[in-house]
C-alpha positions as CSV (number, residue, x, y, z in Angstrom):
1,M,29.4,-22.3,28.7
2,K,27.3,-22.8,25.6
3,E,24.2,-23.5,27.6
4,R,24.6,-20.2,29.4
5,L,24.3,-18.2,26.1
6,D,21.2,-16.3,25.2
7,L,20.6,-17.4,21.6
8,H,18.2,-14.5,21.1
9,N,20.9,-12.0,21.9
10,L,23.8,-13.2,19.7
11,P,26.1,-10.7,17.9
12,R,25.2,-10.9,14.2
13,H,28.8,-10.2,13.2
14,I,31.9,-11.3,15.1
15,A,35.4,-10.1,14.0
16,V,38.6,-11.7,15.2
17,I,42.2,-10.5,15.3
18,M,44.0,-13.9,15.4
19,D,47.2,-13.0,17.3
20,G,49.9,-15.0,19.1
21,N,50.9,-17.7,16.6
22,G,54.6,-16.6,16.8
23,R,54.7,-16.5,20.6
24,W,53.0,-19.9,20.7
25,A,55.6,-21.4,18.4
26,K,58.4,-19.8,20.4
27,R,57.2,-21.5,23.6
28,Q,57.4,-24.8,21.8
29,G,60.9,-24.0,20.7
30,A,59.8,-23.9,17.0
31,A,59.8,-21.5,14.1
32,R,56.9,-19.1,13.7
33,V,55.4,-21.0,10.8
34,F,54.8,-23.9,13.3
35,G,52.4,-21.6,15.1
36,H,50.6,-20.7,11.9
37,R,50.1,-24.4,11.1
38,N,48.8,-25.2,14.6
39,A,46.3,-22.2,14.3
40,I,44.1,-24.0,11.7
41,Q,42.2,-25.9,14.5
42,A,41.4,-22.6,16.1
43,V,39.9,-21.3,12.8
44,R,37.9,-24.5,12.4
45,E,36.5,-24.5,15.9
46,T,35.6,-20.8,15.8
47,T,33.9,-21.1,12.4
48,E,32.0,-24.2,13.4
49,G,31.1,-22.7,16.8
50,C,29.6,-19.6,15.2
51,A,27.8,-21.7,12.6
52,E,26.3,-24.0,15.2
53,I,24.8,-21.3,17.4
54,G,23.5,-19.0,14.6
55,V,26.0,-16.2,14.3
56,Q,25.5,-14.8,10.7
57,Y,28.9,-13.3,10.0
58,L,32.5,-14.0,11.0
59,T,35.5,-12.0,9.8
60,L,39.0,-13.3,10.5
61,Y,42.0,-11.0,10.2
62,A,44.3,-13.5,8.4
63,F,47.0,-11.3,6.8
64,S,47.4,-7.5,6.9
65,T,49.1,-5.3,4.3
66,E,51.8,-4.7,6.9
67,N,52.5,-8.4,7.1
68,W,54.2,-8.3,3.7
69,N,57.1,-6.7,5.6
70,R,57.8,-9.9,7.6
71,P,60.7,-12.1,6.6
72,K,60.3,-13.5,3.1
73,A,60.6,-17.1,4.3
74,E,57.7,-16.7,6.7
75,V,55.5,-14.9,4.1
76,N,56.1,-17.6,1.6
77,A,55.3,-20.3,4.1
78,L,52.1,-18.5,5.1
79,M,51.0,-18.3,1.5
80,E,51.7,-22.0,0.9
81,L,49.8,-22.8,4.1
82,L,46.9,-20.6,3.0
83,V,46.6,-22.5,-0.4
84,S,46.6,-25.9,1.2
85,T,44.2,-25.0,4.0
86,I,41.6,-23.5,1.7
87,R,41.8,-26.6,-0.5
88,K,41.4,-28.9,2.4
89,E,38.6,-27.0,4.2
90,V,36.1,-26.5,1.4
91,G,34.4,-29.8,2.4
92,T,34.1,-28.7,6.0
93,L,32.6,-25.3,4.8
94,Q,30.1,-27.2,2.7
95,K,29.1,-29.5,5.5
96,N,28.5,-26.6,7.8
97,N,26.6,-24.5,5.1
98,V,29.3,-21.8,5.4
99,K,29.7,-19.2,2.6
100,L,33.3,-18.0,2.1
101,N,34.0,-14.4,1.4
102,H,37.2,-12.2,1.0
103,I,38.2,-8.6,1.7
104,G,41.5,-7.0,0.9
105,N,43.8,-6.4,-2.1
106,L,43.5,-9.8,-3.8
107,D,45.9,-8.7,-6.6
108,D,48.8,-8.7,-4.0
109,L,48.4,-12.5,-3.4
110,P,50.3,-15.1,-5.4
111,G,48.4,-16.6,-8.3
112,S,48.0,-19.9,-6.6
113,C,46.3,-18.3,-3.6
114,Q,44.0,-16.3,-5.8
115,K,43.0,-19.4,-7.7
116,Q,42.2,-21.5,-4.6
117,L,40.3,-18.6,-3.0
118,H,38.2,-17.9,-6.1
119,E,37.4,-21.6,-6.4
120,A,36.4,-21.9,-2.7
121,I,34.3,-18.8,-2.9
122,S,32.5,-20.1,-6.0
123,Q,31.9,-23.5,-4.6
124,T,30.3,-22.1,-1.4
125,Q,28.5,-19.1,-2.9
126,H,25.0,-20.8,-2.6
127,N,25.4,-21.7,1.1
128,T,22.9,-19.9,3.3
129,G,24.4,-20.2,6.8
130,L,27.4,-18.3,8.3
131,T,29.3,-16.0,6.0
132,L,33.0,-16.4,6.7
133,T,35.1,-13.5,5.5
134,L,38.9,-13.8,5.3
135,A,40.7,-10.4,5.5
136,L,43.8,-11.1,3.4
137,S,46.3,-8.3,2.3
138,Y,43.9,-6.0,4.1
139,S,44.1,-3.0,6.3
140,G,41.6,-0.5,7.5
141,R,43.5,2.6,6.2
142,W,43.9,0.9,2.8
143,E,40.2,0.3,2.6
144,I,39.2,3.8,3.6
145,M,41.7,5.2,1.0
146,Q,40.2,3.0,-1.7
147,A,36.7,4.2,-0.8
148,A,37.8,7.8,-0.9
149,R,39.5,7.3,-4.3
150,N,36.3,5.7,-5.8
151,L,34.2,8.6,-4.6
152,M,36.6,11.2,-5.9
153,K,36.5,9.5,-9.3
154,A,32.7,9.6,-9.3
155,V,32.8,13.3,-8.6
156,Q,35.4,13.9,-11.3
157,E,33.3,12.0,-13.8
158,G,30.2,14.0,-12.9
159,K,28.4,11.0,-11.4
160,M,27.8,12.7,-8.1
161,A,28.2,16.1,-6.4
162,P,30.5,16.4,-3.3
163,E,27.6,17.7,-1.2
164,A,25.6,14.5,-2.0
165,L,28.1,12.3,0.0
166,T,26.5,10.6,2.9
167,Q,27.7,8.1,5.5
168,E,25.6,5.5,3.7
169,L,27.2,6.3,0.3
170,F,30.7,6.1,1.8
171,E,29.9,2.7,3.4
172,Q,28.8,1.3,0.1
173,Q,32.4,1.8,-1.1
174,L,33.9,-0.3,1.7
175,C,35.0,-3.9,1.2
176,T,32.6,-5.2,3.7
177,H,29.4,-3.8,2.1
178,P,26.7,-5.0,2.6
179,I,27.8,-6.9,5.7
180,P,26.7,-5.2,8.9
181,D,29.4,-3.8,11.2
182,P,30.7,-6.2,13.9
183,E,29.0,-6.1,17.2
184,L,31.9,-8.0,18.8
185,L,35.7,-7.9,18.2
186,I,37.8,-10.7,19.8
187,R,41.6,-10.3,20.0
188,T,43.7,-13.1,21.3
189,S,47.2,-12.9,23.0
190,G,46.3,-10.0,25.2
191,E,47.5,-7.2,22.9
192,M,45.4,-4.0,23.5
193,R,45.1,-2.6,20.0
194,I,43.1,-3.1,16.8
195,S,46.0,-3.2,14.4
196,N,44.5,-1.3,11.5
197,F,41.6,-3.7,11.3
198,L,38.1,-2.5,10.1
199,L,38.7,1.0,11.3
200,W,35.4,2.4,10.1
201,Q,33.3,-0.6,11.0
202,L,34.6,-0.9,14.6
203,A,33.2,2.6,15.7
204,Y,30.8,1.1,18.2
205,T,32.0,-2.5,18.4
206,E,32.4,-4.2,21.8
207,L,36.0,-5.3,22.4
208,Y,37.0,-8.6,24.1
209,I,40.7,-9.1,24.8
210,T,41.9,-12.6,25.9
211,E,45.3,-13.7,27.0
212,V,44.8,-17.0,25.1
213,L,47.1,-17.4,22.2
214,W,45.3,-18.0,18.9
215,P,46.5,-21.7,18.4
216,D,45.0,-22.5,21.8
217,F,41.6,-20.7,21.1
218,R,38.7,-23.1,21.2
219,R,34.8,-23.1,21.2
220,E,34.7,-22.4,25.0
221,H,36.8,-19.3,24.5
222,L,34.4,-18.1,21.8
223,Y,31.4,-18.7,24.1
224,E,33.2,-16.8,26.9
225,A,33.6,-13.8,24.6
226,I,29.9,-13.9,23.5
227,L,28.8,-14.3,27.1
228,S,30.8,-11.2,28.0
229,Y,29.2,-9.3,25.1
230,Q,25.7,-10.3,26.3
231,Q,26.4,-8.9,29.8
232,R,27.1,-5.4,28.5
233,E,24.8,-2.5,27.7
234,R,25.3,-1.1,24.2
235,R,24.4,2.6,24.4
236,F,25.7,4.1,21.1
237,G,26.3,7.5,22.7
238,K,23.0,7.5,24.6
239,T,22.5,7.3,28.3
240,S,21.2,4.1,30.1
241,E,18.0,5.9,30.8
242,Q,17.4,6.6,27.1
243,I,18.1,2.9,26.3
244,N,15.7,1.7,28.9
245,L,13.0,4.1,27.7
246,S,13.4,2.9,24.1
247,K,13.1,-0.7,25.2
248,Q,9.9,0.1,27.1
249,G,8.5,1.9,24.1
């Protein structure tokens, strides 16, 4: 599958909704947290797979603002798993020249999680390969509200006029700035929704839905998604004829 990829037509930015851990665990007759623990290999293979072929940005939807409403025992177990995983994986990130990044409301996370995340981000900040962004305590609506509040404050303080607002200025207030919008969104487990993820950024993103549950996701599944992306025509509201003419020009 890897050999079939066009390495000159890779998506610069891939986003992933990692779904299906609970169902995977249920099939094993185990608690949901068992699925979360077994999903670490999928994260590792996806990250390394992207780094190896030259994808520049990978964003993983790890924990949404709505996930705080899950049973307390599951949330606590997830937070403990997050701390231990970040601590263990820093060496792998360094070996693969991966720079770690974060989006979301970091203040909502337990102190131990914040500490490990800050340390890992600091240790990998000079890496020049793939940028791996973890979306933790994140949601698209939360992000857009934060951006709107920041702009309203700037207007109130006389730093900008309402009519001066442009799409570019709004995007500068988003968590993901200056990372480019994803060209490809992968969602595992077959669910047909984007679950409040990168709502602004996904405006023209190609969607790839797979029935594979996240703990079973491997490099070959990543390559299948990229190959599907490469077989599509991205028009951004234009016609095929317009796209072909621009290529010829």
